[in-house]
Backbone as JSON Lines, residues from 0, in Angstrom:
{"i":0,"aa":"M","n":[-9.41,-14.05,-6.31],"ca":[-8.42,-13.96,-5.26],"c":[-7.5,-15.18,-5.35]}
{"i":1,"aa":"T","n":[-6.22,-14.95,-5.12],"ca":[-5.24,-16.02,-5.14],"c":[-5.38,-16.86,-3.88]}
{"i":2,"aa":"P","n":[-5.4,-18.2,-4.03],"ca":[-5.46,-19.03,-2.82],"c":[-4.25,-18.77,-1.93]}
{"i":3,"aa":"W","n":[-4.44,-18.88,-0.62],"ca":[-3.37,-18.55,0.32],"c":[-2.16,-19.44,0.16]}
{"i":4,"aa":"D","n":[-2.35,-20.68,-0.3],"ca":[-1.22,-21.59,-0.39],"c":[-0.61,-21.65,-1.79]}
{"i":5,"aa":"S","n":[-0.96,-20.69,-2.63],"ca":[-0.45,-20.65,-3.99],"c":[0.99,-20.16,-4.01]}
{"i":6,"aa":"D","n":[1.75,-20.6,-5.01],"ca":[3.12,-20.11,-5.2],"c":[3.13,-18.83,-6.03]}
{"i":7,"aa":"W","n":[2.0,-18.51,-6.66],"ca":[1.92,-17.32,-7.48],"c":[1.74,-16.11,-6.6]}
{"i":8,"aa":"A","n":[2.44,-15.02,-6.91],"ca":[2.38,-13.83,-6.06],"c":[0.97,-13.28,-5.94]}
{"i":9,"aa":"G","n":[0.23,-13.26,-7.03],"ca":[-1.17,-12.85,-6.99],"c":[-1.38,-11.43,-6.55]}
{"i":10,"aa":"G","n":[-2.58,-11.15,-6.08],"ca":[-2.94,-9.81,-5.65],"c":[-2.74,-9.65,-4.17]}
{"i":11,"aa":"T","n":[-3.07,-8.48,-3.68],"ca":[-2.86,-8.16,-2.28],"c":[-3.61,-9.12,-1.37]}
{"i":12,"aa":"E","n":[-4.87,-9.42,-1.72],"ca":[-5.65,-10.3,-0.85],"c":[-5.03,-11.69,-0.75]}
{"i":13,"aa":"G","n":[-4.52,-12.19,-1.85],"ca":[-3.89,-13.51,-1.83],"c":[-2.67,-13.54,-0.93]}
{"i":14,"aa":"S","n":[-1.83,-12.53,-1.03],"ca":[-0.64,-12.5,-0.18],"c":[-1.03,-12.24,1.28]}
{"i":15,"aa":"D","n":[-2.08,-11.44,1.5],"ca":[-2.55,-11.21,2.87],"c":[-2.96,-12.53,3.51]}
{"i":16,"aa":"I","n":[-3.69,-13.34,2.77],"ca":[-4.17,-14.62,3.32],"c":[-3.0,-15.55,3.57]}
{"i":17,"aa":"R","n":[-2.06,-15.6,2.63],"ca":[-0.89,-16.47,2.79],"c":[-0.11,-16.08,4.05]}
{"i":18,"aa":"I","n":[0.12,-14.79,4.22],"ca":[0.89,-14.33,5.37],"c":[0.13,-14.57,6.67]}
{"i":19,"aa":"A","n":[-1.17,-14.35,6.65],"ca":[-1.98,-14.62,7.85],"c":[-1.87,-16.09,8.25]}
{"i":20,"aa":"K","n":[-1.97,-16.97,7.29],"ca":[-1.84,-18.41,7.57],"c":[-0.46,-18.74,8.11]}
{"i":21,"aa":"E","n":[0.55,-18.11,7.53],"ca":[1.93,-18.34,7.94],"c":[2.15,-17.99,9.4]}
{"i":22,"aa":"Y","n":[1.52,-16.92,9.87],"ca":[1.7,-16.46,11.24],"c":[0.59,-16.93,12.18]}
{"i":23,"aa":"G","n":[-0.31,-17.76,11.69],"ca":[-1.37,-18.27,12.54],"c":[-2.39,-17.23,12.94]}
{"i":24,"aa":"V","n":[-2.57,-16.21,12.12],"ca":[-3.54,-15.15,12.39],"c":[-4.83,-15.47,11.64]}
{"i":25,"aa":"N","n":[-5.95,-15.28,12.3],"ca":[-7.25,-15.51,11.66],"c":[-7.37,-14.59,10.44]}
{"i":26,"aa":"V","n":[-7.65,-15.16,9.3],"ca":[-7.74,-14.41,8.05],"c":[-8.76,-13.28,8.15]}
{"i":27,"aa":"R","n":[-9.82,-13.5,8.9],"ca":[-10.86,-12.49,9.04],"c":[-10.39,-11.26,9.83]}
{"i":28,"aa":"S","n":[-9.27,-11.37,10.51],"ca":[-8.8,-10.23,11.29],"c":[-7.76,-9.39,10.55]}
{"i":29,"aa":"I","n":[-7.44,-9.76,9.32],"ca":[-6.42,-9.03,8.55],"c":[-6.84,-7.57,8.32]}
{"i":30,"aa":"N","n":[-8.05,-7.34,7.88],"ca":[-8.47,-5.95,7.65],"c":[-8.44,-5.14,8.94]}
{"i":31,"aa":"H","n":[-8.86,-5.75,10.04],"ca":[-8.81,-5.07,11.34],"c":[-7.36,-4.74,11.69]}
{"i":32,"aa":"A","n":[-6.45,-5.67,11.44],"ca":[-5.03,-5.45,11.72],"c":[-4.49,-4.29,10.9]}
{"i":33,"aa":"K","n":[-4.85,-4.25,9.61],"ca":[-4.36,-3.16,8.76],"c":[-4.98,-1.82,9.15]}
{"i":34,"aa":"E","n":[-6.24,-1.84,9.6],"ca":[-6.88,-0.6,10.04],"c":[-6.19,-0.04,11.29]}
{"i":35,"aa":"I","n":[-5.85,-0.92,12.22],"ca":[-5.14,-0.48,13.42],"c":[-3.78,0.08,13.03]}
{"i":36,"aa":"A","n":[-3.05,-0.66,12.19],"ca":[-1.72,-0.21,11.74],"c":[-1.82,1.14,11.03]}
{"i":37,"aa":"S","n":[-2.85,1.31,10.22],"ca":[-3.02,2.57,9.49],"c":[-3.32,3.74,10.42]}
{"i":38,"aa":"E","n":[-4.02,3.46,11.48],"ca":[-4.36,4.52,12.44],"c":[-3.14,4.93,13.27]}
{"i":39,"aa":"V","n":[-2.36,3.95,13.7],"ca":[-1.2,4.23,14.54],"c":[-0.02,4.72,13.71]}
{"i":40,"aa":"F","n":[0.16,4.1,12.54],"ca":[1.27,4.44,11.64],"c":[0.65,4.86,10.31]}
{"i":41,"aa":"P","n":[0.22,6.11,10.17],"ca":[-0.64,6.54,9.05],"c":[0.05,6.68,7.69]}
{"i":42,"aa":"L","n":[0.44,5.55,7.13],"ca":[0.96,5.54,5.77],"c":[-0.26,5.62,4.85]}
{"i":43,"aa":"E","n":[-0.33,6.65,4.04],"ca":[-1.6,6.91,3.36],"c":[-1.85,6.09,2.11]}
{"i":44,"aa":"R","n":[-0.84,5.62,1.46],"ca":[-1.04,5.0,0.16],"c":[-1.35,3.52,0.26]}
{"i":45,"aa":"A","n":[-2.27,3.08,-0.59],"ca":[-2.62,1.67,-0.66],"c":[-1.86,1.02,-1.82]}
{"i":46,"aa":"V","n":[-0.6,1.37,-1.95],"ca":[0.25,0.79,-3.0],"c":[1.53,0.28,-2.35]}
{"i":47,"aa":"T","n":[2.18,-0.62,-3.04],"ca":[3.44,-1.16,-2.55],"c":[4.47,-0.04,-2.57]}
{"i":48,"aa":"P","n":[5.33,0.1,-1.59],"ca":[5.54,-0.77,-0.44],"c":[4.67,-0.42,0.76]}
{"i":49,"aa":"F","n":[3.92,0.7,0.68],"ca":[3.15,1.13,1.83],"c":[2.1,0.12,2.26]}
{"i":50,"aa":"S","n":[1.42,-0.51,1.3],"ca":[0.41,-1.5,1.67],"c":[1.06,-2.7,2.33]}
{"i":51,"aa":"E","n":[2.25,-3.04,1.89],"ca":[2.99,-4.15,2.5],"c":[3.42,-3.78,3.92]}
{"i":52,"aa":"Y","n":[3.85,-2.55,4.12],"ca":[4.22,-2.11,5.47],"c":[3.02,-2.17,6.4]}
{"i":53,"aa":"K","n":[1.87,-1.7,5.91],"ca":[0.65,-1.74,6.73],"c":[0.32,-3.18,7.12]}
{"i":54,"aa":"L","n":[0.4,-4.07,6.14],"ca":[0.1,-5.48,6.43],"c":[1.06,-6.03,7.47]}
{"i":55,"aa":"R","n":[2.34,-5.8,7.29],"ca":[3.33,-6.37,8.2],"c":[3.26,-5.74,9.59]}
{"i":56,"aa":"L","n":[2.97,-4.45,9.65],"ca":[2.75,-3.84,10.96],"c":[1.49,-4.41,11.61]}
{"i":57,"aa":"G","n":[0.44,-4.61,10.81],"ca":[-0.79,-5.2,11.33],"c":[-0.59,-6.6,11.86]}
{"i":58,"aa":"I","n":[0.15,-7.42,11.1],"ca":[0.44,-8.79,11.55],"c":[1.25,-8.74,12.85]}
{"i":59,"aa":"A","n":[2.24,-7.84,12.9],"ca":[3.07,-7.72,14.11],"c":[2.21,-7.36,15.32]}
{"i":60,"aa":"I","n":[1.24,-6.5,15.11],"ca":[0.32,-6.13,16.2],"c":[-0.5,-7.35,16.62]}
{"i":61,"aa":"M","n":[-0.99,-8.12,15.64],"ca":[-1.85,-9.26,15.95],"c":[-1.1,-10.38,16.66]}
{"i":62,"aa":"I","n":[0.21,-10.54,16.37],"ca":[0.95,-11.64,17.0],"c":[1.63,-11.23,18.3]}
{"i":63,"aa":"E","n":[1.55,-9.96,18.64],"ca":[2.18,-9.49,19.87],"c":[1.27,-9.78,21.07]}
{"i":64,"aa":"P","n":[1.66,-10.72,21.95],"ca":[0.8,-11.08,23.08],"c":[0.66,-9.96,24.11]}
{"i":65,"aa":"G","n":[1.57,-9.0,24.11],"ca":[1.5,-7.9,25.08],"c":[0.47,-6.84,24.73]}
{"i":66,"aa":"I","n":[-0.13,-6.96,23.55],"ca":[-1.15,-5.99,23.14],"c":[-2.5,-6.7,23.15]}
{"i":67,"aa":"E","n":[-3.26,-6.48,24.19],"ca":[-4.59,-7.09,24.31],"c":[-5.52,-6.11,24.99]}
{"i":68,"aa":"P","n":[-6.73,-5.95,24.55],"ca":[-7.23,-6.36,23.25],"c":[-6.58,-5.53,22.14]}
{"i":69,"aa":"K","n":[-6.73,-5.98,20.93],"ca":[-6.1,-5.35,19.77],"c":[-6.88,-4.1,19.37]}
{"i":70,"aa":"T","n":[-6.5,-2.98,19.97],"ca":[-7.13,-1.7,19.67],"c":[-6.05,-0.67,19.39]}
{"i":71,"aa":"V","n":[-6.44,0.42,18.75],"ca":[-5.52,1.51,18.48],"c":[-4.92,2.04,19.78]}
{"i":72,"aa":"E","n":[-5.76,2.23,20.78],"ca":[-5.3,2.78,22.06],"c":[-4.26,1.87,22.71]}
{"i":73,"aa":"N","n":[-4.51,0.55,22.66],"ca":[-3.57,-0.39,23.29],"c":[-2.26,-0.48,22.52]}
{"i":74,"aa":"V","n":[-2.31,-0.34,21.21],"ca":[-1.07,-0.34,20.43],"c":[-0.26,0.9,20.76]}
{"i":75,"aa":"K","n":[-0.93,2.05,20.82],"ca":[-0.22,3.28,21.18],"c":[0.39,3.16,22.57]}
{"i":76,"aa":"K","n":[-0.36,2.6,23.51],"ca":[0.12,2.41,24.87],"c":[1.35,1.49,24.88]}
{"i":77,"aa":"W","n":[1.3,0.41,24.1],"ca":[2.4,-0.53,23.99],"c":[3.67,0.15,23.45]}
{"i":78,"aa":"V","n":[3.51,0.86,22.34],"ca":[4.66,1.53,21.71],"c":[5.2,2.62,22.63]}
{"i":79,"aa":"N","n":[4.33,3.44,23.19],"ca":[4.78,4.53,24.06],"c":[5.37,4.02,25.37]}
{"i":80,"aa":"G","n":[5.05,2.79,25.73],"ca":[5.63,2.16,26.93],"c":[6.94,1.46,26.65]}
{"i":81,"aa":"G","n":[7.48,1.6,25.44],"ca":[8.77,0.99,25.12],"c":[8.68,-0.31,24.35]}
{"i":82,"aa":"G","n":[7.46,-0.7,23.96],"ca":[7.28,-1.96,23.26],"c":[7.82,-1.95,21.84]}
{"i":83,"aa":"K","n":[8.17,-3.14,21.38],"ca":[8.66,-3.34,20.01],"c":[7.65,-4.18,19.25]}
{"i":84,"aa":"L","n":[7.77,-4.16,17.93],"ca":[6.94,-5.01,17.07],"c":[7.85,-5.86,16.2]}
{"i":85,"aa":"K","n":[7.42,-7.06,15.9],"ca":[8.22,-7.99,15.09],"c":[8.04,-7.66,13.61]}
{"i":86,"aa":"V","n":[8.78,-6.64,13.16],"ca":[8.76,-6.26,11.75],"c":[10.19,-6.27,11.22]}
{"i":87,"aa":"G","n":[10.32,-6.43,9.93],"ca":[11.63,-6.48,9.32],"c":[12.27,-5.12,9.21]}
{"i":88,"aa":"G","n":[13.56,-5.14,8.95],"ca":[14.32,-3.91,8.82],"c":[13.82,-3.01,7.71]}
{"i":89,"aa":"D","n":[13.31,-3.61,6.63],"ca":[12.81,-2.79,5.52],"c":[11.62,-1.95,5.94]}
{"i":90,"aa":"V","n":[10.78,-2.49,6.82],"ca":[9.64,-1.72,7.34],"c":[10.15,-0.56,8.2]}
{"i":91,"aa":"L","n":[11.14,-0.83,9.04],"ca":[11.7,0.22,9.88],"c":[12.35,1.31,9.03]}
{"i":92,"aa":"V","n":[13.07,0.92,7.99],"ca":[13.69,1.9,7.11],"c":[12.6,2.72,6.41]}
{"i":93,"aa":"G","n":[11.52,2.06,5.98],"ca":[10.4,2.77,5.36],"c":[9.77,3.77,6.31]}
{"i":94,"aa":"L","n":[9.62,3.39,7.57],"ca":[9.07,4.32,8.56],"c":[10.04,5.46,8.82]}
{"i":95,"aa":"K","n":[11.32,5.17,8.84],"ca":[12.33,6.21,9.06],"c":[12.33,7.23,7.92]}
{"i":96,"aa":"R","n":[12.25,6.75,6.7],"ca":[12.28,7.65,5.54],"c":[10.98,8.44,5.41]}
{"i":97,"aa":"W","n":[9.9,7.84,5.78],"ca":[8.56,8.46,5.77],"c":[8.29,9.23,4.48]}
{"i":98,"aa":"E","n":[8.26,8.5,3.39],"ca":[8.04,9.1,2.07],"c":[6.54,9.18,1.77]}
{"i":99,"aa":"T","n":[5.85,9.95,2.56],"ca":[4.41,10.1,2.43],"c":[4.04,11.53,2.79]}
{"i":100,"aa":"L","n":[2.89,11.99,2.33],"ca":[2.46,13.36,2.56],"c":[1.77,13.56,3.91]}
{"i":101,"aa":"I","n":[1.34,12.49,4.51],"ca":[0.62,12.57,5.79],"c":[1.63,12.79,6.92]}
{"i":102,"aa":"P","n":[1.31,13.65,7.87],"ca":[2.25,13.87,8.99],"c":[2.51,12.58,9.77]}
{"i":103,"aa":"K","n":[3.73,12.45,10.23],"ca":[4.14,11.27,10.99],"c":[3.54,11.35,12.39]}
{"i":104,"aa":"S","n":[2.99,10.26,12.86],"ca":[2.45,10.23,14.22],"c":[3.6,10.08,15.22]}
{"i":105,"aa":"P","n":[3.39,10.51,16.47],"ca":[4.45,10.37,17.48],"c":[4.86,8.91,17.7]}
{"i":106,"aa":"E","n":[3.91,7.99,17.47],"ca":[4.19,6.57,17.68],"c":[5.2,6.03,16.67]}
{"i":107,"aa":"V","n":[5.27,6.64,15.49],"ca":[6.26,6.2,14.5],"c":[7.67,6.45,15.06]}
{"i":108,"aa":"D","n":[7.89,7.67,15.51],"ca":[9.21,7.99,16.07],"c":[9.51,7.19,17.33]}
{"i":109,"aa":"K","n":[8.5,6.95,18.14],"ca":[8.7,6.19,19.38],"c":[9.05,4.74,19.06]}
{"i":110,"aa":"L","n":[8.37,4.13,18.08],"ca":[8.7,2.76,17.69],"c":[10.14,2.7,17.15]}
{"i":111,"aa":"L","n":[10.51,3.68,16.33],"ca":[11.87,3.72,15.81],"c":[12.89,3.89,16.94]}
{"i":112,"aa":"S","n":[12.54,4.66,17.95],"ca":[13.41,4.82,19.12],"c":[13.51,3.5,19.89]}
{"i":113,"aa":"N","n":[12.39,2.84,20.08],"ca":[12.36,1.55,20.78],"c":[13.18,0.5,20.05]}
{"i":114,"aa":"M","n":[13.21,0.6,18.73],"ca":[13.88,-0.4,17.9],"c":[15.11,0.2,17.23]}
{"i":115,"aa":"S","n":[15.81,1.06,17.94],"ca":[16.94,1.78,17.35],"c":[18.06,0.83,16.88]}
{"i":116,"aa":"E","n":[18.33,-0.23,17.62],"ca":[19.37,-1.18,17.22],"c":[18.98,-1.88,15.93]}
{"i":117,"aa":"E","n":[17.72,-2.31,15.84],"ca":[17.25,-2.99,14.63],"c":[17.27,-2.04,13.44]}
{"i":118,"aa":"L","n":[16.87,-0.78,13.67],"ca":[16.89,0.23,12.61],"c":[18.32,0.49,12.14]}
{"i":119,"aa":"E","n":[19.24,0.63,13.1],"ca":[20.63,0.89,12.75],"c":[21.2,-0.26,11.91]}
{"i":120,"aa":"A","n":[20.89,-1.49,12.29],"ca":[21.36,-2.66,11.52],"c":[20.76,-2.64,10.11]}
{"i":121,"aa":"A","n":[19.48,-2.31,10.0],"ca":[18.82,-2.28,8.69],"c":[19.39,-1.15,7.83]}
{"i":122,"aa":"M","n":[19.65,-0.01,8.43],"ca":[20.22,1.11,7.68],"c":[21.64,0.77,7.22]}
{"i":123,"aa":"G","n":[22.39,0.09,8.06],"ca":[23.75,-0.32,7.69],"c":[23.75,-1.34,6.57]}
{"i":124,"aa":"A","n":[22.77,-2.24,6.6],"ca":[22.7,-3.27,5.57],"c":[22.35,-2.68,4.22]}
{"i":125,"aa":"S","n":[21.57,-1.6,4.22],"ca":[21.14,-1.03,2.94],"c":[22.05,0.09,2.45]}
{"i":126,"aa":"S","n":[23.06,0.45,3.27],"ca":[23.89,1.59,2.89],"c":[24.96,1.23,1.86]}
{"i":127,"aa":"K","n":[25.35,-0.03,1.75],"ca":[26.4,-0.44,0.83],"c":[25.78,-0.83,-0.5]}
{"i":128,"aa":"L","n":[25.78,0.11,-1.42],"ca":[25.29,-0.18,-2.76],"c":[26.39,-0.82,-3.58]}
{"i":129,"aa":"I","n":[26.01,-1.76,-4.41],"ca":[26.96,-2.42,-5.29],"c":[27.1,-1.57,-6.54]}
{"i":130,"aa":"G","n":[28.35,-1.24,-6.87],"ca":[28.63,-0.43,-8.06],"c":[29.43,-1.22,-9.08]}
{"i":131,"aa":"P","n":[29.66,-0.65,-10.24],"ca":[30.4,-1.35,-11.3],"c":[31.78,-1.84,-10.86]}
{"i":132,"aa":"D","n":[32.43,-1.09,-9.97],"ca":[33.77,-1.49,-9.51],"c":[33.73,-2.71,-8.6]}
{"i":133,"aa":"D","n":[32.55,-3.06,-8.07],"ca":[32.42,-4.21,-7.18],"c":[32.22,-5.52,-7.94]}
{"i":134,"aa":"L","n":[32.06,-5.44,-9.25],"ca":[31.72,-6.62,-10.05],"c":[32.97,-7.26,-10.65]}
{"i":135,"aa":"P","n":[32.98,-8.59,-10.73],"ca":[34.1,-9.27,-11.39],"c":[34.19,-8.87,-12.87]}
{"i":136,"aa":"S","n":[35.4,-8.81,-13.39],"ca":[35.6,-8.37,-14.78],"c":[35.06,-9.37,-15.79]}
{"i":137,"aa":"H","n":[34.93,-10.64,-15.39],"ca":[34.47,-11.66,-16.34],"c":[32.94,-11.69,-16.5]}
{"i":138,"aa":"F","n":[32.2,-10.87,-15.74],"ca":[30.74,-10.85,-15.88],"c":[30.35,-10.34,-17.26]}
{"i":139,"aa":"S","n":[29.32,-10.96,-17.81],"ca":[28.77,-10.49,-19.08],"c":[27.97,-9.22,-18.83]}
{"i":140,"aa":"A","n":[27.54,-8.56,-19.89],"ca":[26.72,-7.35,-19.75],"c":[25.42,-7.68,-19.02]}
{"i":141,"aa":"A","n":[24.83,-8.83,-19.33],"ca":[23.58,-9.23,-18.68],"c":[23.79,-9.47,-17.19]}
{"i":142,"aa":"Q","n":[24.9,-10.12,-16.83],"ca":[25.19,-10.37,-15.43],"c":[25.45,-9.07,-14.67]}
{"i":143,"aa":"K","n":[26.15,-8.14,-15.33],"ca":[26.39,-6.83,-14.7],"c":[25.07,-6.09,-14.48]}
{"i":144,"aa":"H","n":[24.21,-6.13,-15.47],"ca":[22.9,-5.48,-15.36],"c":[22.1,-6.08,-14.2]}
{"i":145,"aa":"T","n":[22.1,-7.41,-14.1],"ca":[21.38,-8.09,-13.02],"c":[21.96,-7.69,-11.66]}
{"i":146,"aa":"A","n":[23.27,-7.71,-11.54],"ca":[23.91,-7.39,-10.26],"c":[23.67,-5.94,-9.85]}
{"i":147,"aa":"L","n":[23.77,-5.02,-10.8],"ca":[23.57,-3.61,-10.46],"c":[22.1,-3.3,-10.2]}
{"i":148,"aa":"G","n":[21.21,-3.92,-10.95],"ca":[19.78,-3.65,-10.8],"c":[19.19,-4.25,-9.55]}
{"i":149,"aa":"Y","n":[19.61,-5.47,-9.21],"ca":[19.04,-6.17,-8.08],"c":[19.97,-6.21,-6.87]}
{"i":150,"aa":"Q","n":[21.09,-5.49,-6.95],"ca":[22.03,-5.34,-5.86],"c":[22.51,-6.7,-5.33]}
{"i":151,"aa":"Q","n":[22.5,-6.94,-4.03],"ca":[23.12,-8.14,-3.46],"c":[22.48,-9.41,-3.99]}
{"i":152,"aa":"K","n":[21.15,-9.43,-4.1],"ca":[20.48,-10.63,-4.62],"c":[20.91,-10.88,-6.06]}
{"i":153,"aa":"G","n":[21.01,-9.81,-6.84],"ca":[21.43,-9.95,-8.23],"c":[22.87,-10.4,-8.36]}
{"i":154,"aa":"L","n":[23.74,-9.88,-7.49],"ca":[25.14,-10.29,-7.5],"c":[25.27,-11.76,-7.12]}
{"i":155,"aa":"D","n":[24.54,-12.17,-6.1],"ca":[24.56,-13.58,-5.69],"c":[24.1,-14.48,-6.83]}
{"i":156,"aa":"F","n":[23.03,-14.07,-7.52],"ca":[22.5,-14.85,-8.63],"c":[23.51,-14.94,-9.77]}
{"i":157,"aa":"A","n":[24.09,-13.8,-10.15],"ca":[25.06,-13.79,-11.25],"c":[26.3,-14.6,-10.89]}
{"i":158,"aa":"T","n":[26.72,-14.53,-9.63],"ca":[27.88,-15.3,-9.18],"c":[27.58,-16.79,-9.24]}
{"i":159,"aa":"A","n":[26.38,-17.19,-8.79],"ca":[25.99,-18.6,-8.86],"c":[25.92,-19.08,-10.31]}
{"i":160,"aa":"Q","n":[25.43,-18.22,-11.19],"ca":[25.41,-18.57,-12.61],"c":[26.81,-18.81,-13.13]}
{"i":161,"aa":"A","n":[27.72,-17.92,-12.8],"ca":[29.09,-18.03,-13.28],"c":[29.78,-19.29,-12.76]}
{"i":162,"aa":"K","n":[29.44,-19.7,-11.52],"ca":[30.03,-20.9,-10.93],"c":[29.35,-22.18,-11.41]}
{"i":163,"aa":"G","n":[28.18,-22.04,-12.04],"ca":[27.43,-23.22,-12.47],"c":[26.61,-23.85,-11.36]}
{"i":164,"aa":"T","n":[26.41,-23.12,-10.27],"ca":[25.62,-23.66,-9.15],"c":[24.19,-23.14,-9.15]}
{"i":165,"aa":"D","n":[23.81,-22.37,-10.16],"ca":[22.46,-21.84,-10.26],"c":[21.53,-22.92,-10.82]}
{"i":166,"aa":"L","n":[20.49,-23.24,-10.08],"ca":[19.56,-24.28,-10.5],"c":[18.26,-23.72,-11.08]}
{"i":167,"aa":"S","n":[18.19,-22.41,-11.34],"ca":[16.94,-21.82,-11.82],"c":[16.48,-22.37,-13.17]}
{"i":168,"aa":"P","n":[17.36,-22.88,-14.07],"ca":[16.83,-23.48,-15.29],"c":[15.86,-24.63,-15.0]}
{"i":169,"aa":"L","n":[16.04,-25.29,-13.85],"ca":[15.12,-26.37,-13.49],"c":[13.72,-25.83,-13.19]}
{"i":170,"aa":"L","n":[13.63,-24.56,-12.78],"ca":[12.33,-23.96,-12.57],"c":[11.61,-23.73,-13.89]}
{"i":171,"aa":"L","n":[12.38,-23.54,-14.94],"ca":[11.8,-23.32,-16.27],"c":[11.42,-24.64,-16.93]}
{"i":172,"aa":"A","n":[11.9,-25.73,-16.39],"ca":[11.61,-27.05,-16.96],"c":[11.23,-28.02,-15.86]}
{"i":173,"aa":"P","n":[10.09,-27.81,-15.21],"ca":[9.73,-28.68,-14.08],"c":[9.53,-30.13,-14.5]}
{"i":174,"aa":"H","n":[9.19,-30.33,-15.77],"ca":[9.03,-31.72,-16.23],"c":[10.36,-32.46,-16.17]}
{"i":175,"aa":"V","n":[11.47,-31.76,-16.32],"ca":[12.78,-32.39,-16.19],"c":[13.08,-32.65,-14.72]}
{"i":176,"aa":"L","n":[12.8,-31.69,-13.89],"ca":[13.08,-31.8,-12.46],"c":[12.3,-32.94,-11.81]}
{"i":177,"aa":"H","n":[11.04,-33.1,-12.2],"ca":[10.17,-34.06,-11.52],"c":[10.01,-35.39,-12.25]}
{"i":178,"aa":"S","n":[10.71,-35.58,-13.34],"ca":[10.57,-36.85,-14.08],"c":[11.39,-37.94,-13.43]}
{"i":179,"aa":"A","n":[11.0,-39.16,-13.71],"ca":[11.77,-40.31,-13.23],"c":[13.12,-40.32,-13.95]}
{"i":180,"aa":"P","n":[14.16,-40.79,-13.29],"ca":[15.47,-40.83,-13.94],"c":[15.44,-41.6,-15.26]}
{"i":181,"aa":"K","n":[16.11,-41.07,-16.25],"ca":[16.26,-41.67,-17.59],"c":[14.92,-41.88,-18.3]}
{"i":182,"aa":"S","n":[13.9,-41.06,-17.97],"ca":[12.59,-41.24,-18.61],"c":[12.28,-40.17,-19.65]}
{"i":183,"aa":"L","n":[13.15,-39.19,-19.83],"ca":[12.89,-38.13,-20.81],"c":[13.19,-38.61,-22.22]}
{"i":184,"aa":"A","n":[12.38,-38.13,-23.12],"ca":[12.6,-38.47,-24.54],"c":[13.87,-37.8,-25.02]}
{"i":185,"aa":"P","n":[14.63,-38.44,-25.89],"ca":[15.85,-37.81,-26.42],"c":[15.53,-36.5,-27.14]}
{"i":186,"aa":"G","n":[16.44,-35.52,-27.0],"ca":[16.28,-34.26,-27.74],"c":[15.66,-33.22,-26.92]}
């Protein structure tokens, strides 16, 4: 298992622990959180992005002070009473699209209704795809590929590269980044 404070993405358990620590949630309650999330929002697959949605919904349930004790019934009561959960727009979009074979629970639609403004903002943010016409003509083939493949993040990266403000080469050479000034061997 990847340590929770590692920079390496690692496996699901490692990221679960890291996220639990980040939100101040007891690591031992992560499985319980995901079980509750799975029962209320029945995404069936244990693969990304569904496993990530389950984790983030579970964390949102655990950090919500209005849901006590943390049970399936209380989460349903919270959502059906107009409650919201602190989840990102990508989770809401995933729930809206519902690309799974299991029938959607009423609580999925109710949460989306409760969070309609957040969902609308997330849908609007993802609706503008970057196409070849959106790219500067001076981009190389590699920069175009990066921008089209990774969309806004890729475009930002390629633009920073073109401006010379991209510092990612320092990630490839940490010995340069962390060395004392003028201490590197020539060459």
